[in-house]
VOVEX-594149 format. One record per residue (C-alpha): residue in one letter; chain; x, y, z. Coordinates in pm, 1 decimal. Example, Ala and Ser with C-alpha at 12.3 -4.5 7.8 and 13.67 -1.06 7.14 Angstrom:
{'A', 'A', {1230.0, -450.0, 780.0}};
{'S', 'A', {1367.0, -106.0, 714.0}};
END
This chain:
{'X', 'A', {-4464.3, 3763.6, -208.0}};
{'X', 'A', {-4289.0, 3497.7, -419.3}};
{'X', 'A', {-4413.2, 3172.7, -265.2}};
{'X', 'A', {-4189.3, 2963.4, -492.2}};
{'X', 'A', {-3879.5, 3142.6, -370.2}};
{'X', 'A', {-3990.1, 3110.4, -8.8}};
{'X', 'A', {-4034.9, 2732.8, -52.4}};
{'X', 'A', {-3691.3, 2700.9, -211.3}};
{'X', 'A', {-3523.6, 2899.5, 64.1}};
{'X', 'A', {-3703.0, 2699.2, 332.3}};
{'X', 'A', {-3558.6, 2381.2, 181.9}};
{'X', 'A', {-3209.2, 2531.4, 153.8}};
{'X', 'A', {-3211.5, 2646.1, 515.6}};
{'X', 'A', {-3326.1, 2302.0, 626.0}};
{'X', 'A', {-3039.4, 2148.9, 425.2}};
{'X', 'A', {-2794.6, 2349.7, 637.6}};
{'X', 'A', {-2858.3, 2093.5, 911.8}};
{'X', 'A', {-2643.1, 1849.0, 714.2}};
{'X', 'A', {-2342.4, 2039.8, 847.0}};
{'X', 'A', {-2424.2, 1912.6, 1197.4}};
{'X', 'A', {-2480.5, 1546.7, 1107.2}};
{'X', 'A', {-2158.5, 1359.0, 1177.5}};
{'X', 'A', {-2076.1, 1028.5, 1013.1}};
{'X', 'A', {-1847.5, 742.6, 1123.9}};
{'X', 'A', {-1566.4, 834.6, 883.5}};
{'X', 'A', {-1282.2, 1052.6, 1006.6}};
{'X', 'A', {-1147.1, 1340.0, 801.0}};
{'X', 'A', {-784.5, 1335.1, 691.2}};
{'X', 'A', {-665.2, 1622.2, 907.0}};
{'X', 'A', {-326.2, 1780.2, 855.7}};
{'X', 'A', {-180.4, 1706.8, 1197.5}};
{'X', 'A', {103.4, 1952.0, 1141.0}};
{'X', 'A', {-154.6, 2227.7, 1123.6}};
{'X', 'A', {-391.3, 2065.4, 1368.6}};
{'X', 'A', {-392.9, 2352.6, 1614.2}};
{'X', 'A', {-652.2, 2521.6, 1395.9}};
{'X', 'A', {-881.0, 2217.6, 1402.4}};
{'X', 'A', {-1153.0, 2161.1, 1660.7}};
{'X', 'A', {-1111.4, 1833.6, 1844.7}};
{'X', 'A', {-1424.5, 1627.9, 1796.4}};
{'X', 'A', {-1376.2, 1310.9, 1998.6}};
{'X', 'A', {-1145.6, 1018.4, 2049.7}};
{'X', 'A', {-769.5, 998.0, 2038.0}};
{'X', 'A', {-644.0, 1329.3, 1901.3}};
{'X', 'A', {-313.4, 1171.0, 1807.1}};
{'X', 'A', {-498.0, 959.7, 1549.5}};
{'X', 'A', {-764.0, 1197.0, 1424.5}};
{'X', 'A', {-935.1, 1526.4, 1489.1}};
{'X', 'A', {-1299.9, 1473.1, 1404.8}};
{'X', 'A', {-1544.3, 1286.0, 1184.9}};
{'X', 'A', {-1676.1, 1427.6, 859.9}};
{'X', 'A', {-2029.0, 1561.9, 845.3}};
{'X', 'A', {-2292.0, 1490.5, 580.2}};
{'X', 'A', {-2233.6, 1819.7, 399.9}};
{'X', 'A', {-1860.8, 1750.2, 372.5}};
{'X', 'A', {-1930.8, 1396.0, 254.0}};
{'X', 'A', {-2167.4, 1519.6, -18.0}};
{'X', 'A', {-1918.7, 1784.0, -132.0}};
{'X', 'A', {-1642.0, 1525.0, -148.3}};
{'X', 'A', {-1861.0, 1287.9, -351.4}};
{'X', 'A', {-1936.7, 1566.9, -599.4}};
{'X', 'A', {-1562.5, 1620.1, -638.8}};
{'X', 'A', {-1509.6, 1243.9, -678.4}};
{'X', 'A', {-1774.4, 1240.8, -952.5}};
{'X', 'A', {-1616.1, 1528.1, -1144.0}};
{'X', 'A', {-1264.9, 1387.0, -1126.9}};
{'X', 'A', {-1340.9, 1014.7, -1168.9}};
{'X', 'A', {-1629.4, 1020.3, -1420.2}};
{'X', 'A', {-1406.0, 875.1, -1692.3}};
{'X', 'A', {-1378.0, 552.1, -1492.3}};
{'X', 'A', {-1750.0, 472.7, -1499.9}};
{'X', 'A', {-1837.9, 139.7, -1661.6}};
{'X', 'A', {-2099.0, 317.9, -1873.0}};
{'X', 'A', {-2150.1, 657.1, -2030.7}};
{'X', 'A', {-2310.8, 884.1, -1772.1}};
{'X', 'A', {-2482.7, 1220.3, -1746.7}};
{'X', 'A', {-2240.1, 1384.8, -1503.4}};
{'X', 'A', {-2483.0, 1659.2, -1398.5}};
{'X', 'A', {-2735.3, 1392.6, -1300.1}};
{'X', 'A', {-2470.0, 1215.1, -1092.2}};
{'X', 'A', {-2373.0, 1544.9, -926.3}};
{'X', 'A', {-2733.9, 1613.5, -831.4}};
{'X', 'A', {-2769.0, 1263.7, -687.9}};
{'X', 'A', {-2459.0, 1269.9, -471.5}};
{'X', 'A', {-2542.1, 1618.7, -344.5}};
{'X', 'A', {-2889.8, 1526.2, -218.7}};
{'X', 'A', {-2858.2, 1152.7, -148.0}};
{'X', 'A', {-2802.5, 1195.0, 228.1}};
{'X', 'A', {-3035.6, 1487.9, 292.3}};
{'X', 'A', {-3291.1, 1247.2, 443.2}};
{'X', 'A', {-3051.2, 1193.8, 732.4}};
{'X', 'A', {-3161.8, 1533.0, 868.2}};
{'X', 'A', {-3466.9, 1346.1, 1001.0}};
{'X', 'A', {-3363.7, 980.7, 976.7}};
{'X', 'A', {-3012.0, 1010.0, 1117.0}};
{'X', 'A', {-2699.3, 843.3, 984.9}};
{'X', 'A', {-2727.1, 464.2, 983.5}};
{'X', 'A', {-2380.9, 310.3, 1003.9}};
{'X', 'A', {-2334.4, 87.9, 700.9}};
{'X', 'A', {-2255.5, -219.6, 914.2}};
{'X', 'A', {-2539.1, -163.3, 1164.5}};
{'X', 'A', {-2770.3, -457.3, 1087.1}};
{'X', 'A', {-3028.3, -353.1, 1348.1}};
{'X', 'A', {-3040.2, 3.5, 1221.3}};
{'X', 'A', {-3095.7, -116.8, 865.0}};
{'X', 'A', {-3420.1, -287.2, 968.2}};
{'X', 'A', {-3590.5, 52.6, 1005.5}};
{'X', 'A', {-3371.9, 256.7, 770.7}};
{'X', 'A', {-3604.9, 249.0, 468.2}};
{'X', 'A', {-3911.4, 355.0, 667.0}};
{'X', 'A', {-3724.8, 634.0, 845.4}};
{'X', 'A', {-3572.2, 766.5, 526.0}};
{'X', 'A', {-3894.6, 751.6, 323.8}};
{'X', 'A', {-4074.4, 954.7, 589.2}};
{'X', 'A', {-3785.7, 1203.7, 585.7}};
{'X', 'A', {-3799.4, 1226.2, 205.4}};
{'X', 'A', {-4171.8, 1302.8, 222.1}};
{'X', 'A', {-4114.0, 1595.2, 455.5}};
{'X', 'A', {-3790.8, 1738.2, 319.0}};
{'X', 'A', {-3855.5, 1721.6, -54.3}};
{'X', 'A', {-4210.9, 1828.8, 22.7}};
{'X', 'A', {-4073.0, 2169.6, 123.2}};
{'X', 'A', {-3987.3, 2240.9, -241.8}};
{'X', 'A', {-4218.8, 2363.2, -519.0}};
{'X', 'A', {-4395.0, 2066.8, -679.1}};
{'X', 'A', {-4174.2, 2041.2, -989.1}};
{'X', 'A', {-3852.3, 2045.4, -787.3}};
{'X', 'A', {-4003.1, 1815.1, -524.5}};
{'X', 'A', {-4072.9, 1557.8, -794.6}};
{'X', 'A', {-3732.6, 1598.8, -962.8}};
{'X', 'A', {-3519.9, 1566.7, -649.5}};
{'X', 'A', {-3734.2, 1304.1, -480.9}};
{'X', 'A', {-3706.7, 1108.6, -806.3}};
{'X', 'A', {-3327.9, 1143.0, -808.7}};
{'X', 'A', {-3308.3, 1028.9, -446.7}};
{'X', 'A', {-3523.2, 723.7, -526.1}};
{'X', 'A', {-3312.0, 648.2, -835.2}};
{'X', 'A', {-2998.7, 656.2, -619.2}};
{'X', 'A', {-3159.6, 418.9, -369.6}};
{'X', 'A', {-3263.5, 174.4, -643.9}};
{'X', 'A', {-2921.0, 185.6, -813.1}};
{'X', 'A', {-3077.3, 78.1, -1141.7}};
{'X', 'A', {-2930.9, 329.6, -1388.4}};
{'X', 'A', {-2579.1, 403.8, -1509.2}};
{'X', 'A', {-2578.1, 728.2, -1311.6}};
{'X', 'A', {-2706.8, 576.8, -988.3}};
{'X', 'A', {-2468.6, 281.1, -1011.5}};
{'X', 'A', {-2173.9, 517.7, -1047.4}};
{'X', 'A', {-2302.7, 746.9, -770.0}};
{'X', 'A', {-2339.0, 447.5, -538.0}};
{'X', 'A', {-1990.7, 327.7, -628.9}};
{'X', 'A', {-1849.8, 661.8, -519.0}};
{'X', 'A', {-2060.0, 660.7, -201.2}};
{'X', 'A', {-1894.3, 332.3, -104.6}};
{'X', 'A', {-1546.8, 419.4, -227.3}};
{'X', 'A', {-1507.7, 753.7, -48.3}};
{'X', 'A', {-1543.2, 633.2, 314.4}};
{'X', 'A', {-1346.2, 317.9, 237.5}};
{'X', 'A', {-1061.6, 523.9, 93.0}};
{'X', 'A', {-1064.2, 766.5, 388.1}};
{'X', 'A', {-1068.8, 478.6, 635.3}};
{'X', 'A', {-779.1, 308.2, 462.0}};
{'X', 'A', {-579.7, 632.7, 445.7}};
{'X', 'A', {-642.6, 701.5, 817.6}};
{'X', 'A', {-506.2, 363.0, 921.0}};
{'X', 'A', {-846.2, 198.9, 964.7}};
{'X', 'A', {-943.2, 412.4, 1266.4}};
{'X', 'A', {-1319.4, 369.3, 1224.9}};
{'X', 'A', {-1290.3, 2.0, 1128.5}};
{'X', 'A', {-1090.4, -64.2, 1444.4}};
{'X', 'A', {-1338.8, 125.7, 1662.1}};
{'X', 'A', {-1627.4, -87.4, 1536.1}};
{'X', 'A', {-1442.4, -418.7, 1512.3}};
{'X', 'A', {-1515.6, -435.5, 1139.9}};
{'X', 'A', {-1407.0, -748.4, 955.3}};
{'X', 'A', {-1247.5, -773.7, 613.4}};
{'X', 'A', {-1541.6, -984.1, 491.4}};
{'X', 'A', {-1787.7, -711.7, 593.6}};
{'X', 'A', {-1591.4, -447.4, 403.8}};
{'X', 'A', {-1556.4, -668.5, 96.5}};
{'X', 'A', {-1924.4, -765.6, 91.2}};
{'X', 'A', {-2044.5, -407.2, 109.3}};
{'X', 'A', {-1788.5, -245.5, -114.3}};
{'X', 'A', {-1762.9, -503.6, -391.3}};
{'X', 'A', {-2069.1, -323.3, -534.1}};
{'X', 'A', {-1828.5, -48.5, -639.0}};
{'X', 'A', {-1765.6, -273.3, -939.8}};
{'X', 'A', {-2128.2, -224.4, -1051.6}};
{'X', 'A', {-2041.6, 137.2, -1126.4}};
{'X', 'A', {-1671.5, 107.7, -1200.5}};
{'X', 'A', {-1471.3, -212.0, -1226.0}};
{'X', 'A', {-1152.4, -5.2, -1244.2}};
{'X', 'A', {-1222.7, 174.4, -916.3}};
{'X', 'A', {-1308.3, -153.1, -742.4}};
{'X', 'A', {-985.6, -310.3, -868.6}};
{'X', 'A', {-793.9, -25.8, -703.4}};
{'X', 'A', {-993.6, -50.0, -379.0}};
{'X', 'A', {-942.6, -427.0, -364.5}};
{'X', 'A', {-569.3, -361.8, -352.3}};
{'X', 'A', {-625.6, -113.2, -69.7}};
{'X', 'A', {-834.7, -374.6, 111.8}};
{'X', 'A', {-565.1, -639.0, 82.6}};
{'X', 'A', {-306.9, -392.8, 212.9}};
{'X', 'A', {-538.4, -296.7, 501.7}};
{'X', 'A', {-573.7, -664.7, 596.2}};
{'X', 'A', {-198.1, -709.0, 587.3}};
{'X', 'A', {-149.4, -407.7, 813.2}};
{'X', 'A', {-405.8, -528.1, 1066.6}};
{'X', 'A', {-663.5, -254.9, 1008.8}};
{'X', 'A', {-944.2, -514.3, 987.0}};
{'X', 'A', {-1045.8, -832.9, 1164.5}};
{'X', 'A', {-996.0, -1148.1, 956.6}};
END
């Protein structure tokens, strides 16, 4: 029996749980074709459901492929793709911590490190070390690739929120200062992308999507 293959498949099956982990960001549903969508919660006239972690990771991979040219620095795109694909896998055990949840952030690191131990530990040793290392690099945000990956991880929910009329921001009473403080780090990975998102932020403030 191929123990390496069994370990890899065990990890991949565990990763399937990401499809059931829902975030705070709503998907941009096509309301004209909404009859085929499953209502998730809330006001169906505004949205259908939130995105899950698997959808978020897929979307970030697409962001990385399409927007790589806007990175401040030269990057290894494959390394970025690996990072954004696995960066949220720890939420299988640790859960999704809302980015503006100050109480949740007090225990976030401990919860996610314990999750990383278990989940990456399912892999063969060489892959465990590679992907755990990539996850830690993403968390540190201390390389060109991790800075760009983190920029995309902030940009994607902000862009969806803005495009959906600030639904999630309104639900949580999020202020413009909170959004600016968190998302200004987009500039660490791409000044051009942050310049665009700043314009979106100013428009969102003008339209009343955020508290001021």
